VMD Tcl script that builds the backbone (N, CA, C; Angstrom):
set m [mol new atoms 510]
animate dup $m
set s [atomselect $m all]
$s set {name element resname resid chain x y z} {
  {N N MET 1 A -27.122 -67.227 -8.091}
  {CA C MET 1 A -27.259 -68.562 -7.130}
  {C C MET 1 A -26.891 -70.055 -8.215}
  {N N ALA 2 A -26.635 -70.685 -7.965}
  {CA C ALA 2 A -25.826 -71.848 -9.089}
  {C C ALA 2 A -26.066 -73.264 -8.014}
  {N N ASP 3 A -27.420 -73.938 -8.237}
  {CA C ASP 3 A -27.229 -74.992 -7.257}
  {C C ASP 3 A -25.617 -75.804 -7.148}
  {N N ILE 4 A -25.245 -76.747 -6.728}
  {CA C ILE 4 A -24.620 -77.193 -6.606}
  {C C ILE 4 A -24.869 -78.735 -6.594}
  {N N PRO 5 A -24.205 -80.107 -6.675}
  {CA C PRO 5 A -25.252 -81.296 -6.850}
  {C C PRO 5 A -24.710 -81.774 -5.324}
  {N N CYS 6 A -26.062 -82.217 -4.799}
  {CA C CYS 6 A -26.219 -83.039 -3.548}
  {C C CYS 6 A -24.629 -83.810 -3.346}
  {N N PRO 7 A -24.117 -83.403 -2.454}
  {CA C PRO 7 A -22.758 -83.699 -1.916}
  {C C PRO 7 A -22.696 -85.436 -1.369}
  {N N TRP 8 A -24.357 -85.489 -0.553}
  {CA C TRP 8 A -24.023 -87.067 -0.371}
  {C C TRP 8 A -23.621 -88.253 -1.353}
  {N N ARG 9 A -23.113 -89.039 -0.870}
  {CA C ARG 9 A -22.548 -89.987 -1.706}
  {C C ARG 9 A -22.824 -91.161 -0.895}
  {N N PHE 10 A -22.794 -91.674 -0.003}
  {CA C PHE 10 A -23.089 -92.772 0.553}
  {C C PHE 10 A -23.113 -93.118 2.342}
  {N N ASN 11 A -23.368 -94.032 3.009}
  {CA C ASN 11 A -23.512 -94.274 4.092}
  {C C ASN 11 A -22.842 -95.730 4.263}
  {N N ILE 12 A -21.682 -95.556 5.581}
  {CA C ILE 12 A -20.529 -96.634 5.274}
  {C C ILE 12 A -21.434 -97.879 6.017}
  {N N GLY 13 A -22.380 -97.604 6.715}
  {CA C GLY 13 A -23.437 -98.426 7.554}
  {C C GLY 13 A -24.236 -98.937 7.256}
  {N N GLY 14 A -24.828 -98.748 4.986}
  {CA C GLY 14 A -25.816 -98.808 5.181}
  {C C GLY 14 A -27.151 -98.353 4.422}
  {N N ALA 15 A -26.760 -96.922 5.356}
  {CA C ALA 15 A -28.482 -96.672 4.911}
  {C C ALA 15 A -28.259 -95.639 3.405}
  {N N THR 16 A -29.153 -96.345 2.837}
  {CA C THR 16 A -29.563 -95.667 1.554}
  {C C THR 16 A -30.034 -94.411 1.084}
  {N N LYS 17 A -30.320 -93.952 1.777}
  {CA C LYS 17 A -31.075 -92.136 1.890}
  {C C LYS 17 A -30.107 -91.516 2.886}
  {N N PRO 18 A -30.004 -90.297 2.883}
  {CA C PRO 18 A -29.520 -89.360 3.542}
  {C C PRO 18 A -31.040 -88.626 5.011}
  {N N TYR 19 A -30.330 -88.327 6.397}
  {CA C TYR 19 A -31.285 -87.953 7.086}
  {C C TYR 19 A -31.617 -86.433 6.556}
  {N N ARG 20 A -32.748 -86.290 6.358}
  {CA C ARG 20 A -33.057 -84.920 6.034}
  {C C ARG 20 A -34.057 -84.211 7.244}
  {N N GLN 21 A -34.292 -83.401 7.334}
  {CA C GLN 21 A -34.770 -82.148 8.590}
  {C C GLN 21 A -35.149 -80.890 8.054}
  {N N LYS 22 A -36.047 -80.814 8.332}
  {CA C LYS 22 A -36.088 -78.579 7.901}
  {C C LYS 22 A -35.476 -77.627 8.920}
  {N N PHE 23 A -34.995 -76.773 8.382}
  {CA C PHE 23 A -34.598 -76.382 9.503}
  {C C PHE 23 A -34.979 -74.645 8.788}
  {N N PRO 24 A -34.856 -73.399 9.611}
  {CA C PRO 24 A -35.522 -72.193 9.917}
  {C C PRO 24 A -34.624 -71.329 8.306}
  {N N ALA 25 A -34.951 -70.776 7.544}
  {CA C ALA 25 A -34.453 -70.162 6.691}
  {C C ALA 25 A -34.945 -68.223 6.568}
  {N N ALA 26 A -34.243 -67.530 6.433}
  {CA C ALA 26 A -34.846 -66.184 6.766}
  {C C ALA 26 A -35.346 -65.957 4.921}
  {N N VAL 27 A -36.850 -65.207 5.468}
  {CA C VAL 27 A -37.770 -64.947 4.607}
  {C C VAL 27 A -37.629 -63.418 4.346}
  {N N GLY 28 A -37.838 -62.920 2.910}
  {CA C GLY 28 A -37.838 -62.040 2.831}
  {C C GLY 28 A -36.319 -60.785 3.037}
  {N N THR 29 A -35.312 -61.638 2.980}
  {CA C THR 29 A -34.004 -60.531 2.733}
  {C C THR 29 A -33.279 -61.038 1.921}
  {N N THR 30 A -32.443 -60.241 1.972}
  {CA C THR 30 A -31.190 -60.989 0.623}
  {C C THR 30 A -30.456 -62.076 1.145}
  {N N ARG 31 A -30.639 -62.944 2.301}
  {CA C ARG 31 A -29.999 -63.791 2.639}
  {C C ARG 31 A -30.287 -65.032 1.610}
  {N N THR 32 A -29.283 -65.418 1.001}
  {CA C THR 32 A -29.780 -66.565 0.226}
  {C C THR 32 A -28.561 -68.124 0.582}
  {N N ILE 33 A -29.397 -69.145 0.002}
  {CA C ILE 33 A -28.658 -70.414 0.551}
  {C C ILE 33 A -28.626 -71.475 -0.771}
  {N N ASP 34 A -27.651 -71.577 -1.276}
  {CA C ASP 34 A -27.412 -72.446 -2.476}
  {C C ASP 34 A -28.054 -73.716 -2.051}
  {N N LYS 35 A -28.525 -74.843 -2.896}
  {CA C LYS 35 A -28.881 -75.911 -2.732}
  {C C LYS 35 A -27.441 -76.657 -2.739}
  {N N GLY 36 A -26.808 -77.635 -1.460}
  {CA C GLY 36 A -25.384 -78.523 -1.675}
  {C C GLY 36 A -24.841 -77.560 -0.852}
  {N N ALA 37 A -25.120 -76.254 -0.213}
  {CA C ALA 37 A -24.191 -75.924 0.345}
  {C C ALA 37 A -23.927 -76.377 1.913}
  {N N MET 38 A -23.216 -76.198 2.856}
  {CA C MET 38 A -22.901 -76.226 3.763}
  {C C MET 38 A -23.521 -75.062 4.658}
  {N N CYS 39 A -24.460 -75.218 6.085}
  {CA C CYS 39 A -24.621 -74.736 6.691}
  {C C CYS 39 A -24.607 -74.604 7.838}
  {N N TYR 40 A -25.187 -73.480 9.057}
  {CA C TYR 40 A -25.151 -73.515 10.178}
  {C C TYR 40 A -26.122 -72.839 10.605}
  {N N MET 41 A -26.498 -72.750 11.802}
  {CA C MET 41 A -27.401 -71.800 12.888}
  {C C MET 41 A -25.814 -71.119 14.014}
  {N N ALA 42 A -25.729 -70.008 13.292}
  {CA C ALA 42 A -25.316 -68.977 14.231}
  {C C ALA 42 A -25.615 -68.342 15.511}
  {N N THR 43 A -24.527 -68.599 16.101}
  {CA C THR 43 A -25.218 -68.328 17.606}
  {C C THR 43 A -26.046 -66.387 17.999}
  {N N GLY 44 A -27.016 -66.826 18.223}
  {CA C GLY 44 A -27.830 -65.356 17.999}
  {C C GLY 44 A -28.872 -65.371 16.916}
  {N N ASP 45 A -28.650 -66.029 16.021}
  {CA C ASP 45 A -29.282 -66.061 14.766}
  {C C ASP 45 A -30.562 -67.529 14.855}
  {N N SER 46 A -31.829 -66.890 14.517}
  {CA C SER 46 A -32.623 -68.193 14.219}
  {C C SER 46 A -32.481 -68.844 12.814}
  {N N ASP 47 A -31.765 -68.259 12.026}
  {CA C ASP 47 A -32.000 -68.736 10.913}
  {C C ASP 47 A -30.468 -69.540 10.149}
  {N N LEU 48 A -30.958 -70.478 9.070}
  {CA C LEU 48 A -29.184 -70.836 8.895}
  {C C LEU 48 A -28.581 -69.613 7.914}
  {N N VAL 49 A -27.129 -70.156 8.281}
  {CA C VAL 49 A -26.539 -69.287 7.377}
  {C C VAL 49 A -25.153 -70.621 7.001}
  {N N GLU 50 A -25.324 -69.858 5.487}
  {CA C GLU 50 A -24.072 -70.618 5.105}
  {C C GLU 50 A -22.648 -70.313 5.434}
  {N N VAL 51 A -22.020 -71.430 5.292}
  {CA C VAL 51 A -20.472 -71.247 6.288}
  {C C VAL 51 A -19.552 -70.498 5.104}
  {N N SER 52 A -18.557 -70.303 5.748}
  {CA C SER 52 A -17.642 -69.242 4.838}
  {C C SER 52 A -16.102 -69.729 5.554}
  {N N ALA 53 A -15.230 -69.465 5.203}
  {CA C ALA 53 A -13.773 -69.912 5.470}
  {C C ALA 53 A -13.558 -69.498 7.036}
  {N N ALA 54 A -14.046 -68.100 7.493}
  {CA C ALA 54 A -14.090 -67.846 9.199}
  {C C ALA 54 A -14.954 -68.690 10.063}
  {N N THR 55 A -15.953 -69.406 9.545}
  {CA C THR 55 A -17.042 -70.232 10.610}
  {C C THR 55 A -16.576 -71.456 10.994}
  {N N ASP 56 A -16.564 -71.400 12.454}
  {CA C ASP 56 A -15.888 -71.800 13.719}
  {C C ASP 56 A -16.026 -73.272 13.487}
  {N N ASN 57 A -15.025 -74.538 13.632}
  {CA C ASN 57 A -15.527 -75.530 13.567}
  {C C ASN 57 A -16.460 -76.344 14.587}
  {N N LEU 58 A -16.675 -75.547 15.435}
  {CA C LEU 58 A -17.477 -76.227 16.460}
  {C C LEU 58 A -18.989 -76.075 16.378}
  {N N TYR 59 A -19.653 -75.729 15.304}
  {CA C TYR 59 A -20.959 -75.235 14.726}
  {C C TYR 59 A -21.352 -76.911 14.417}
  {N N ALA 60 A -22.742 -77.163 14.577}
  {CA C ALA 60 A -22.602 -78.298 14.015}
  {C C ALA 60 A -23.387 -77.603 12.248}
  {N N ILE 61 A -22.745 -78.893 11.134}
  {CA C ILE 61 A -22.683 -78.130 10.065}
  {C C ILE 61 A -24.013 -79.367 9.577}
  {N N VAL 62 A -25.093 -78.590 8.566}
  {CA C VAL 62 A -25.780 -79.480 7.619}
  {C C VAL 62 A -25.508 -78.683 6.747}
  {N N VAL 63 A -26.092 -79.624 5.526}
  {CA C VAL 63 A -25.992 -79.171 4.079}
  {C C VAL 63 A -27.446 -79.013 3.337}
  {N N ALA 64 A -27.689 -77.838 2.559}
  {CA C ALA 64 A -28.984 -77.414 2.134}
  {C C ALA 64 A -29.399 -78.597 1.232}
  {N N ASP 65 A -30.316 -78.950 1.396}
  {CA C ASP 65 A -30.944 -80.100 0.009}
  {C C ASP 65 A -32.261 -79.568 -0.913}
  {N N GLU 66 A -32.163 -78.156 -0.772}
  {CA C GLU 66 A -32.847 -77.136 -1.553}
  {C C GLU 66 A -32.725 -75.821 -1.610}
  {N N ALA 67 A -32.695 -74.950 -2.542}
  {CA C ALA 67 A -32.437 -73.706 -2.720}
  {C C ALA 67 A -33.327 -72.521 -1.842}
  {N N GLN 68 A -32.714 -71.725 -1.191}
  {CA C GLN 68 A -33.708 -70.890 -0.807}
  {C C GLN 68 A -33.365 -69.208 -1.149}
  {N N LEU 69 A -34.099 -68.701 -1.733}
  {CA C LEU 69 A -34.142 -67.668 -2.585}
  {C C LEU 69 A -34.861 -66.640 -1.385}
  {N N ALA 70 A -34.017 -64.902 -1.727}
  {CA C ALA 70 A -34.690 -63.868 -0.975}
  {C C ALA 70 A -36.441 -63.958 -0.972}
  {N N THR 71 A -37.027 -64.628 -2.181}
  {CA C THR 71 A -38.300 -64.537 -2.560}
  {C C THR 71 A -38.772 -65.130 -1.984}
  {N N HIS 72 A -38.555 -66.769 -1.438}
  {CA C HIS 72 A -38.612 -67.965 -0.976}
  {C C HIS 72 A -39.822 -67.762 -0.311}
  {N N PRO 73 A -41.385 -68.067 -0.691}
  {CA C PRO 73 A -42.248 -68.008 0.387}
  {C C PRO 73 A -42.382 -68.962 1.765}
  {N N GLU 74 A -41.296 -69.997 2.021}
  {CA C GLU 74 A -40.906 -70.698 2.916}
  {C C GLU 74 A -40.491 -70.450 3.749}
  {N N ARG 75 A -40.792 -70.518 5.302}
  {CA C ARG 75 A -40.072 -70.266 6.223}
  {C C ARG 75 A -38.719 -71.180 6.696}
  {N N PHE 76 A -38.759 -72.504 5.974}
  {CA C PHE 76 A -37.795 -73.552 6.364}
  {C C PHE 76 A -37.576 -74.326 4.801}
  {N N ILE 77 A -36.379 -74.854 4.933}
  {CA C ILE 77 A -36.012 -75.611 4.029}
  {C C ILE 77 A -35.250 -76.899 4.230}
  {N N TRP 78 A -35.531 -77.867 3.272}
  {CA C TRP 78 A -34.780 -79.432 3.742}
  {C C TRP 78 A -33.623 -79.046 3.933}
  {N N CYS 79 A -33.004 -79.839 4.480}
  {CA C CYS 79 A -31.543 -80.167 4.699}
  {C C CYS 79 A -31.009 -81.467 4.962}
  {N N ILE 80 A -29.604 -81.882 4.718}
  {CA C ILE 80 A -29.517 -83.267 4.910}
  {C C ILE 80 A -28.783 -83.166 6.256}
  {N N VAL 81 A -28.638 -83.556 7.447}
  {CA C VAL 81 A -28.025 -83.615 8.610}
  {C C VAL 81 A -26.770 -85.040 8.730}
  {N N PRO 82 A -25.872 -84.247 8.946}
  {CA C PRO 82 A -24.675 -85.719 8.443}
  {C C PRO 82 A -24.789 -86.518 9.549}
  {N N ARG 83 A -24.761 -87.771 9.363}
  {CA C ARG 83 A -24.954 -89.008 10.476}
  {C C ARG 83 A -23.080 -89.701 10.801}
  {N N PRO 84 A -22.678 -89.851 11.571}
  {CA C PRO 84 A -21.390 -90.421 11.591}
  {C C PRO 84 A -20.933 -91.650 10.845}
  {N N ASP 85 A -22.025 -92.169 9.905}
  {CA C ASP 85 A -21.266 -93.264 8.836}
  {C C ASP 85 A -21.593 -92.120 7.349}
  {N N ASP 86 A -22.051 -91.048 7.066}
  {CA C ASP 86 A -22.017 -90.651 6.098}
  {C C ASP 86 A -20.839 -89.792 5.454}
  {N N VAL 87 A -20.941 -90.045 4.066}
  {CA C VAL 87 A -19.615 -90.011 3.337}
  {C C VAL 87 A -20.845 -88.749 2.315}
  {N N PHE 88 A -19.826 -87.415 2.478}
  {CA C PHE 88 A -20.093 -86.512 1.504}
  {C C PHE 88 A -18.672 -86.285 0.492}
  {N N GLU 89 A -19.394 -85.523 -0.466}
  {CA C GLU 89 A -17.777 -85.301 -1.879}
  {C C GLU 89 A -18.021 -83.955 -1.919}
  {N N PHE 90 A -16.619 -83.151 -1.921}
  {CA C PHE 90 A -16.712 -81.781 -1.416}
  {C C PHE 90 A -15.666 -81.222 -2.555}
  {N N ASP 91 A -15.586 -80.322 -3.536}
  {CA C ASP 91 A -14.400 -79.840 -3.792}
  {C C ASP 91 A -13.259 -79.796 -3.060}
  {N N LEU 92 A -12.361 -79.387 -3.589}
  {CA C LEU 92 A -11.050 -79.178 -2.434}
  {C C LEU 92 A -10.418 -77.523 -3.575}
  {N N ASP 93 A -10.001 -76.856 -2.748}
  {CA C ASP 93 A -10.079 -75.210 -2.843}
  {C C ASP 93 A -8.461 -75.565 -3.554}
  {N N ALA 94 A -7.673 -76.639 -4.089}
  {CA C ALA 94 A -6.602 -76.950 -4.726}
  {C C ALA 94 A -6.222 -78.264 -4.870}
  {N N ALA 95 A -6.114 -78.780 -5.745}
  {CA C ALA 95 A -5.863 -80.164 -6.422}
  {C C ALA 95 A -4.275 -80.711 -5.611}
  {N N THR 96 A -4.551 -81.829 -4.918}
  {CA C THR 96 A -3.668 -81.985 -4.008}
  {C C THR 96 A -3.903 -83.827 -3.732}
  {N N LEU 97 A -2.461 -84.201 -3.064}
  {CA C LEU 97 A -2.850 -85.762 -2.657}
  {C C LEU 97 A -3.758 -85.766 -1.352}
  {N N VAL 98 A -4.415 -87.137 -1.378}
  {CA C VAL 98 A -5.005 -87.101 -0.024}
  {C C VAL 98 A -5.177 -88.576 0.288}
  {N N TYR 99 A -5.538 -88.759 1.485}
  {CA C TYR 99 A -5.266 -90.188 1.804}
  {C C TYR 99 A -6.865 -90.149 2.962}
  {N N PHE 100 A -6.665 -91.463 3.419}
  {CA C PHE 100 A -7.587 -91.423 4.375}
  {C C PHE 100 A -7.037 -91.193 5.965}
  {N N GLY 101 A -8.184 -90.319 6.250}
  {CA C GLY 101 A -7.822 -89.651 7.711}
  {C C GLY 101 A -7.410 -87.961 7.641}
  {N N LEU 102 A -6.921 -87.968 6.472}
  {CA C LEU 102 A -6.548 -86.503 6.178}
  {C C LEU 102 A -7.308 -85.344 6.641}
  {N N GLU 103 A -7.132 -84.515 7.558}
  {CA C GLU 103 A -8.338 -83.375 7.957}
  {C C GLU 103 A -8.606 -82.118 7.068}
  {N N CYS 104 A -9.785 -81.659 7.153}
  {CA C CYS 104 A -9.905 -80.982 6.004}
  {C C CYS 104 A -10.845 -79.673 6.875}
  {N N GLN 105 A -10.423 -78.437 6.660}
  {CA C GLN 105 A -11.266 -77.385 6.890}
  {C C GLN 105 A -12.251 -76.644 5.723}
  {N N ILE 106 A -13.352 -75.890 6.336}
  {CA C ILE 106 A -13.505 -75.064 5.505}
  {C C ILE 106 A -13.013 -73.959 4.612}
  {N N ALA 107 A -13.230 -74.055 3.220}
  {CA C ALA 107 A -12.355 -72.834 2.713}
  {C C ALA 107 A -13.935 -71.831 1.957}
  {N N SER 108 A -14.740 -72.384 1.864}
  {CA C SER 108 A -15.795 -71.798 1.418}
  {C C SER 108 A -17.438 -72.646 1.870}
  {N N LYS 109 A -18.338 -72.383 1.130}
  {CA C LYS 109 A -19.523 -72.614 1.438}
  {C C LYS 109 A -20.025 -74.351 0.793}
  {N N ASN 110 A -18.800 -74.626 -0.058}
  {CA C ASN 110 A -19.068 -75.714 -1.127}
  {C C ASN 110 A -17.528 -76.086 -1.376}
  {N N THR 111 A -16.422 -75.624 -0.519}
  {CA C THR 111 A -15.439 -76.417 -1.110}
  {C C THR 111 A -14.958 -76.253 0.664}
  {N N LEU 112 A -13.581 -77.237 0.571}
  {CA C LEU 112 A -13.146 -77.710 1.769}
  {C C LEU 112 A -11.384 -77.339 1.298}
  {N N LYS 113 A -10.819 -77.247 2.424}
  {CA C LYS 113 A -9.165 -77.404 2.028}
  {C C LYS 113 A -8.401 -78.039 3.287}
  {N N VAL 114 A -7.393 -78.957 2.767}
  {CA C VAL 114 A -7.080 -79.425 3.404}
  {C C VAL 114 A -5.805 -78.835 5.146}
  {N N SER 115 A -6.262 -79.258 5.644}
  {CA C SER 115 A -5.586 -78.311 6.780}
  {C C SER 115 A -5.973 -78.943 8.071}
  {N N ALA 116 A -5.009 -79.074 9.248}
  {CA C ALA 116 A -5.524 -79.713 10.608}
  {C C ALA 116 A -5.679 -78.550 11.791}
  {N N THR 117 A -5.625 -77.111 11.223}
  {CA C THR 117 A -6.377 -76.062 11.627}
  {C C THR 117 A -7.971 -75.999 11.677}
  {N N ASP 118 A -8.585 -76.430 13.226}
  {CA C ASP 118 A -9.841 -76.244 12.959}
  {C C ASP 118 A -10.725 -77.219 12.049}
  {N N PRO 119 A -10.617 -78.315 11.871}
  {CA C PRO 119 A -11.142 -79.116 10.820}
  {C C PRO 119 A -12.303 -79.589 11.583}
  {N N ILE 120 A -13.195 -79.547 10.215}
  {CA C ILE 120 A -14.056 -80.176 10.080}
  {C C ILE 120 A -14.929 -81.245 9.452}
  {N N ALA 121 A -14.088 -81.719 8.687}
  {CA C ALA 121 A -13.976 -83.417 8.429}
  {C C ALA 121 A -12.810 -83.944 8.417}
  {N N SER 122 A -12.939 -85.141 7.983}
  {CA C SER 122 A -11.683 -86.185 8.208}
  {C C SER 122 A -11.976 -87.032 6.383}
  {N N VAL 123 A -11.046 -87.218 5.549}
  {CA C VAL 123 A -11.157 -87.799 4.262}
  {C C VAL 123 A -11.515 -89.718 5.032}
  {N N ALA 124 A -12.722 -89.940 4.306}
  {CA C ALA 124 A -13.328 -91.184 4.874}
  {C C ALA 124 A -13.464 -92.323 3.629}
  {N N ASP 125 A -13.306 -91.646 2.229}
  {CA C ASP 125 A -13.503 -92.511 1.110}
  {C C ASP 125 A -12.406 -92.195 0.452}
  {N N THR 126 A -11.368 -93.064 -0.491}
  {CA C THR 126 A -10.741 -92.775 -1.409}
  {C C THR 126 A -10.476 -93.943 -2.413}
  {N N SER 127 A -11.840 -94.391 -2.673}
  {CA C SER 127 A -12.012 -95.602 -3.633}
  {C C SER 127 A -11.975 -95.095 -5.258}
  {N N HIS 128 A -12.386 -93.695 -5.075}
  {CA C HIS 128 A -12.870 -92.826 -6.300}
  {C C HIS 128 A -11.773 -92.430 -7.302}
  {N N GLN 129 A -10.496 -92.526 -6.057}
  {CA C GLN 129 A -9.218 -91.764 -6.659}
  {C C GLN 129 A -8.090 -92.773 -6.698}
  {N N GLN 130 A -8.188 -94.365 -6.801}
  {CA C GLN 130 A -7.193 -94.816 -7.014}
  {C C GLN 130 A -6.470 -94.977 -8.114}
  {N N ALA 131 A -4.769 -95.145 -7.676}
  {CA C ALA 131 A -4.411 -95.426 -9.099}
  {C C ALA 131 A -4.117 -96.372 -9.740}
  {N N GLU 132 A -3.776 -96.230 -10.999}
  {CA C GLU 132 A -3.359 -97.479 -11.467}
  {C C GLU 132 A -2.443 -98.198 -10.832}
  {N N THR 133 A -2.006 -99.834 -11.060}
  {CA C THR 133 A -0.726 -100.224 -10.020}
  {C C THR 133 A -0.060 -100.312 -10.514}
  {N N GLY 134 A 1.117 -99.568 -9.843}
  {CA C GLY 134 A 2.643 -99.528 -10.142}
  {C C GLY 134 A 2.500 -97.541 -10.642}
  {N N ALA 135 A 1.486 -96.950 -10.414}
  {CA C ALA 135 A 1.236 -95.457 -10.672}
  {C C ALA 135 A 1.642 -94.824 -9.591}
  {N N THR 136 A 1.642 -93.580 -9.807}
  {CA C THR 136 A 1.898 -92.698 -8.840}
  {C C THR 136 A 0.557 -92.143 -8.627}
  {N N GLN 137 A 0.645 -92.249 -7.145}
  {CA C GLN 137 A -1.305 -91.628 -6.304}
  {C C GLN 137 A -1.331 -90.431 -7.069}
  {N N PRO 138 A -2.363 -90.212 -7.729}
  {CA C PRO 138 A -2.474 -88.738 -8.608}
  {C C PRO 138 A -3.135 -88.029 -7.305}
  {N N THR 139 A -2.994 -86.208 -8.194}
  {CA C THR 139 A -3.490 -85.384 -6.845}
  {C C THR 139 A -5.266 -85.562 -6.999}
  {N N VAL 140 A -6.150 -85.057 -6.545}
  {CA C VAL 140 A -7.432 -84.568 -6.985}
  {C C VAL 140 A -8.151 -83.225 -6.452}
  {N N ALA 141 A -8.900 -82.988 -7.286}
  {CA C ALA 141 A -10.068 -81.714 -6.801}
  {C C ALA 141 A -10.919 -81.813 -5.938}
  {N N SER 142 A -11.356 -82.988 -5.950}
  {CA C SER 142 A -12.265 -83.469 -4.856}
  {C C SER 142 A -12.152 -84.318 -3.879}
  {N N VAL 143 A -13.022 -83.938 -2.249}
  {CA C VAL 143 A -12.171 -85.644 -1.447}
  {C C VAL 143 A -13.753 -85.321 -0.730}
  {N N ARG 144 A -13.711 -87.046 -0.799}
  {CA C ARG 144 A -15.105 -87.836 0.439}
  {C C ARG 144 A -14.593 -87.880 1.654}
  {N N VAL 145 A -15.283 -87.037 2.411}
  {CA C VAL 145 A -15.172 -86.593 3.695}
  {C C VAL 145 A -16.376 -87.135 4.582}
  {N N ALA 146 A -16.568 -87.480 6.082}
  {CA C ALA 146 A -17.405 -87.699 7.332}
  {C C ALA 146 A -16.732 -86.481 8.033}
  {N N PHE 147 A -18.278 -85.718 8.331}
  {CA C PHE 147 A -17.934 -84.753 9.088}
  {C C PHE 147 A -17.461 -84.956 10.530}
  {N N LYS 148 A -16.951 -84.169 10.940}
  {CA C LYS 148 A -16.346 -84.644 12.711}
  {C C LYS 148 A -17.550 -84.381 13.787}
  {N N ARG 149 A -17.397 -84.464 14.826}
  {CA C ARG 149 A -18.099 -84.603 15.821}
  {C C ARG 149 A -19.479 -83.614 16.081}
  {N N ALA 150 A -19.124 -82.472 15.629}
  {CA C ALA 150 A -20.132 -81.303 15.806}
  {C C ALA 150 A -21.308 -80.779 15.040}
  {N N GLY 151 A -21.076 -82.053 13.751}
  {CA C GLY 151 A -22.345 -82.041 12.705}
  {C C GLY 151 A -22.948 -83.186 12.518}
  {N N VAL 152 A -22.785 -84.029 13.294}
  {CA C VAL 152 A -23.187 -85.271 13.176}
  {C C VAL 152 A -24.609 -85.907 13.737}
  {N N VAL 153 A -25.377 -86.522 13.671}
  {CA C VAL 153 A -26.608 -86.669 14.360}
  {C C VAL 153 A -26.171 -87.992 14.705}
  {N N GLY 154 A -26.705 -88.246 16.236}
  {CA C GLY 154 A -25.608 -89.321 17.202}
  {C C GLY 154 A -24.411 -89.244 17.894}
  {N N ALA 155 A -23.308 -87.949 17.870}
  {CA C ALA 155 A -22.736 -87.188 18.493}
  {C C ALA 155 A -23.090 -86.438 19.311}
  {N N SER 156 A -23.065 -85.184 18.947}
  {CA C SER 156 A -23.168 -84.357 20.061}
  {C C SER 156 A -24.732 -83.552 19.922}
  {N N LEU 157 A -25.449 -83.827 18.978}
  {CA C LEU 157 A -26.822 -83.654 18.858}
  {C C LEU 157 A -27.578 -85.064 19.062}
  {N N ASP 158 A -28.359 -84.522 20.112}
  {CA C ASP 158 A -29.206 -86.044 19.807}
  {C C ASP 158 A -30.687 -86.162 19.707}
  {N N LEU 159 A -30.582 -86.593 18.028}
  {CA C LEU 159 A -31.636 -86.626 17.194}
  {C C LEU 159 A -31.890 -87.594 17.062}
  {N N PRO 160 A -33.456 -88.242 16.741}
  {CA C PRO 160 A -33.759 -89.027 16.479}
  {C C PRO 160 A -33.717 -89.368 15.050}
  {N N ILE 161 A -33.577 -91.008 14.848}
  {CA C ILE 161 A -33.688 -90.592 13.031}
  {C C ILE 161 A -34.763 -91.177 12.886}
  {N N LEU 162 A -35.533 -90.443 12.301}
  {CA C LEU 162 A -37.363 -90.670 12.159}
  {C C LEU 162 A -37.438 -91.162 10.387}
  {N N GLY 163 A -38.229 -91.875 10.512}
  {CA C GLY 163 A -38.276 -92.248 9.065}
  {C C GLY 163 A -39.313 -91.473 8.063}
  {N N SER 164 A -40.024 -90.182 8.823}
  {CA C SER 164 A -40.452 -89.686 8.124}
  {C C SER 164 A -39.265 -87.862 7.958}
  {N N HIS 165 A -38.281 -87.943 8.338}
  {CA C HIS 165 A -37.365 -87.210 7.724}
  {C C HIS 165 A -36.609 -87.617 6.632}
  {N N VAL 166 A -36.030 -88.902 6.279}
  {CA C VAL 166 A -35.392 -89.566 5.404}
  {C C VAL 166 A -36.207 -89.289 3.746}
  {N N GLY 167 A -35.448 -89.257 2.844}
  {CA C GLY 167 A -35.811 -88.687 1.814}
  {C C GLY 167 A -35.098 -89.131 0.764}
  {N N ASP 168 A -34.979 -89.095 -0.593}
  {CA C ASP 168 A -34.133 -88.872 -1.899}
  {C C ASP 168 A -33.589 -87.236 -1.545}
  {N N ALA 169 A -31.782 -87.382 -2.253}
  {CA C ALA 169 A -31.209 -86.373 -2.004}
  {C C ALA 169 A -31.330 -85.692 -3.508}
  {N N THR 170 A -32.610 -86.267 -4.401}
  {CA C THR 170 A -31.968 -85.528 -5.709}
  {C C THR 170 A -32.952 -84.063 -6.035}
}
mol reanalyze $m
mol bondsrecalc $m
mol representation Tube
mol addrep $m
């Protein structure tokens, strides 16, 4: 189990920290969650599950902000709940040319792939990959995205943003 660096990069609206909330995680099972992995609450399951390529894009996505081990004594783990203006960075399953608004779907728990089929996020920032003047736009191995409506606070989830849930993503 390898921790993934926190994928939260910044908030377009100016928030300086991600919105965090505790979510239930399985205790005493073989199910584990890596820090930095995209997760969701499966229908009929009361615990977080890491996403996979087969995960439906209608689930609200959260990002684990701490690891959950099979031997973890806590019933809850901290997760980052995406807001409409939050920008996250994830690896792509294959290096490609990306542009603002390009749609991406889940490839694995910490990887996206470019696809308009069942998109979960859209490219929201390309400033980290700008080409030199006159140079060909480079292909990239990672992408900065904003999650679509199902995974964000203030969209389909009606959750208040409380100061007690805001914290460093380190």
